MARPA-717169 format. One record per residue (C-alpha): y negated, z, x negated; residue in one letter. Coordinates in nm, 2 decimals, decimal comma. Each point is the difference from the previous one (the first is absolute). Layout:
BEGIN
c2	c3	c1	aa
Y	Z	X	a
...
// end
This chain:
BEGIN
c2	c3	c1	aa
2,33	-1,78	-2,04	k
-0,15	0,31	0,17	a
-0,20	-0,06	0,32	m
0,18	-0,34	0,04	g
-0,25	-0,15	-0,25	m
0,26	-0,21	-0,18	l
0,12	-0,17	0,32	e
-0,35	-0,08	0,10	k
-0,11	-0,13	-0,34	a
-0,03	-0,38	-0,03	k
0,05	-0,19	-0,32	e
-0,34	-0,07	-0,17	g
-0,17	0,28	0,20	e
-0,21	0,26	-0,19	k
0,07	0,37	0,06	i
-0,13	0,31	-0,16	s
0,25	0,19	-0,22	v
-0,01	0,32	-0,21	l
0,12	-0,03	-0,36	l
0,25	0,29	-0,03	e
0,15	-0,07	-0,35	r
-0,05	-0,28	-0,25	t
0,37	-0,02	-0,07	e
0,32	0,13	0,16	d
0,34	0,02	-0,16	k
0,04	-0,38	0,04	n
-0,34	-0,06	-0,17	g
-0,16	-0,11	0,33	e
-0,34	0,10	0,14	v
0,04	0,23	0,29	v
-0,25	-0,02	0,29	v
-0,02	0,16	0,35	s
-0,17	-0,18	0,29	a
0,06	0,30	0,24	s
-0,17	0,25	-0,23	k
-0,29	-0,24	-0,05	a
-0,04	-0,02	0,38	q
0,01	0,38	0,03	k
-0,28	0,04	-0,26	i
-0,20	-0,28	0,16	k
0,05	0,17	0,34	g
-0,11	0,34	-0,13	w
-0,32	-0,15	-0,15	e
-0,07	-0,17	0,33	t
0,04	0,32	0,20	l
-0,20	0,22	-0,25	i
-0,29	-0,24	0,05	k
0,03	0,03	0,37	k
0,02	0,38	-0,03	y
-0,32	0,00	-0,21	d
-0,17	-0,23	0,25	d
0,13	0,21	0,30	k
0,16	-0,31	0,15	e
0,28	0,02	0,26	l
0,33	-0,16	-0,08	i
0,29	-0,15	0,20	n
0,33	0,19	-0,03	c
0,34	0,02	0,16	r
0,20	0,32	0,03	l
0,34	-0,07	-0,13	i
0,19	0,34	-0,04	s
-0,02	0,37	0,09	k
-0,01	0,25	-0,29	v
-0,05	0,37	-0,02	k
-0,35	0,09	0,11	g
-0,09	-0,35	0,13	g
0,08	-0,37	-0,05	a
0,00	-0,28	-0,26	i
-0,25	-0,28	0,08	a
0,01	-0,34	-0,16	e
-0,32	-0,18	-0,07	h
0,04	-0,34	0,18	v
-0,18	-0,22	-0,26	e
0,15	0,14	-0,32	t
0,32	0,19	0,10	g
-0,14	0,31	-0,17	t
0,15	0,32	0,14	l
-0,22	0,29	0,12	c
0,06	0,34	0,15	f
-0,13	0,10	0,34	m
0,02	0,37	0,08	p
0,14	0,09	0,35	g
-0,34	0,15	0,09	s
-0,17	-0,33	-0,07	q
0,22	-0,23	0,22	i
-0,18	0,08	0,33	s
-0,28	0,20	0,15	s
0,25	0,22	0,18	r
0,35	0,13	-0,11	p
0,27	-0,26	0,04	e
0,37	0,10	0,05	k
0,13	-0,35	-0,07	d
-0,19	-0,21	-0,26	i
0,26	-0,27	0,00	s
-0,20	-0,19	0,27	k
-0,26	-0,08	-0,26	f
0,25	-0,16	-0,24	f
-0,03	-0,37	-0,05	g
-0,34	-0,04	0,16	e
-0,30	-0,09	-0,22	v
-0,26	0,27	0,01	i
-0,35	0,05	-0,15	k
-0,01	0,31	-0,23	v
-0,25	0,17	-0,23	a
0,10	0,09	-0,36	i
-0,09	0,37	-0,01	i
0,13	0,09	-0,34	k
0,09	-0,19	-0,32	a
0,17	0,17	-0,29	d
-0,07	-0,23	-0,29	r
0,22	0,19	-0,25	e
0,31	-0,01	0,21	r
-0,07	-0,33	0,18	g
0,02	0,15	0,35	n
-0,20	-0,09	0,30	l
-0,04	0,20	0,32	c
-0,11	-0,17	0,32	v
-0,11	0,10	0,35	s
0,02	-0,17	0,34	r
-0,15	0,31	0,17	r
-0,33	-0,04	-0,19	q
-0,04	-0,35	0,13	v
0,07	0,10	0,36	l
-0,25	0,29	-0,02	e
-0,28	-0,21	-0,16	s
0,03	-0,25	0,28	h
-0,03	0,28	0,26	k
-0,32	0,11	-0,18	k
-0,14	-0,35	0,01	e
0,08	-0,03	0,37	d
-0,16	0,34	0,08	k
-0,31	-0,09	-0,20	a
-0,03	-0,32	0,20	k
0,01	0,21	0,33	i
-0,25	0,26	-0,13	i
-0,25	-0,26	-0,11	k
-0,05	-0,09	0,37	q
-0,17	0,33	0,07	f
-0,35	0,12	-0,07	k
-0,17	0,33	0,07	v
-0,13	0,01	0,36	g
0,27	-0,23	0,15	d
0,16	0,11	0,33	i
0,38	-0,02	0,01	i
0,13	-0,06	0,35	k
0,33	0,14	0,13	d
0,12	0,18	-0,31	a
0,33	0,17	0,08	t
0,07	0,37	-0,08	v
0,30	-0,01	-0,24	k
0,02	0,36	-0,13	g
-0,20	0,30	-0,10	y
-0,02	0,29	-0,25	s
-0,21	0,31	-0,03	s
-0,28	-0,20	-0,16	f
-0,03	-0,30	0,23	g
0,16	-0,28	0,20	a
0,16	-0,33	-0,11	f
-0,06	-0,31	0,20	f
0,16	-0,35	-0,02	e
-0,25	-0,28	0,02	v
0,12	-0,36	0,06	n
-0,19	-0,28	-0,18	t
0,05	-0,38	-0,05	p
0,14	0,08	-0,35	y
0,24	0,28	0,11	g
0,01	0,36	0,11	a
-0,19	0,28	-0,19	l
0,02	0,38	0,03	d
-0,34	0,17	-0,01	v
-0,08	0,37	-0,01	l
-0,26	0,20	0,21	t
-0,07	0,34	-0,15	h
0,00	0,30	0,23	l
-0,38	0,04	-0,03	q
-0,05	-0,37	0,11	e
0,21	0,04	0,32	i
-0,23	0,22	0,21	s
-0,34	0,16	0,00	y
0,16	0,32	0,12	s
0,23	0,20	-0,23	r
0,37	-0,09	0,03	i
0,30	0,15	-0,19	n
0,24	-0,29	0,02	h
-0,02	-0,37	0,11	p
0,27	0,06	0,27	d
-0,27	0,19	0,20	e
-0,17	-0,34	0,05	v
0,26	-0,27	-0,04	f
0,35	-0,09	0,10	s
0,23	-0,24	-0,20	i
-0,04	-0,36	0,12	g
-0,35	0,06	0,15	q
-0,26	-0,28	-0,07	k
-0,35	0,08	-0,10	v
-0,31	-0,17	-0,15	d
-0,10	0,10	-0,36	l
-0,30	-0,05	-0,22	k
0,04	-0,09	-0,36	v
-0,19	0,25	-0,22	i
0,15	-0,08	-0,35	s
0,18	-0,29	-0,17	v
0,16	0,07	-0,34	d
0,14	-0,31	-0,17	l
0,13	0,20	-0,30	d
0,20	0,25	0,20	k
0,07	-0,26	0,27	l
-0,11	0,23	0,28	q
-0,22	-0,03	0,31	v
-0,16	0,32	0,14	g
-0,08	0,01	0,37	t
-0,18	0,22	0,25	s
0,01	0,06	0,38	l
-0,36	0,13	0,00	k
// end
């Protein structure tokens, strides 16, 4: 009867059941459809974990340290740590309840039958894909027009570059800002200033573009 399976079952329909005992006190065979579904769901999710496939889940309740997520297709319950719900700290996670979200299975305890999932990992992998798409547009020697000074530190200046695929932050090291010696980028730039930069390095592994004013 669990999970509303009995109400949904139609006469003549075939369903998977788990054989619990061959005889109860009345001499009848005892089977469980809900336990069979749980085992089937676990096997499905373990395969997806091994294949590194994303799954569809729905957050259904808040618990200590995170939330309980229900796998949409099988009804299997998973744990999502609070740190894995979003890319930034969330005061109120109830806004995520009920909506179907893509998550990655990050841990599977085969002995205890526990699964740990992450929404954050999916969000961050998409950000990396988007950033890689932007960086692939650049090649060494390109001139970037109207890069905006966004900030600086003791080792260089950060610029925001707008591209058809989105904005990208690039770094110009101190030694690439001027031919004459300077101690800090604020001797040359002011925040919001626009300058032209030359691309001197493109690193697709670290997802970084190095630039120069020289």
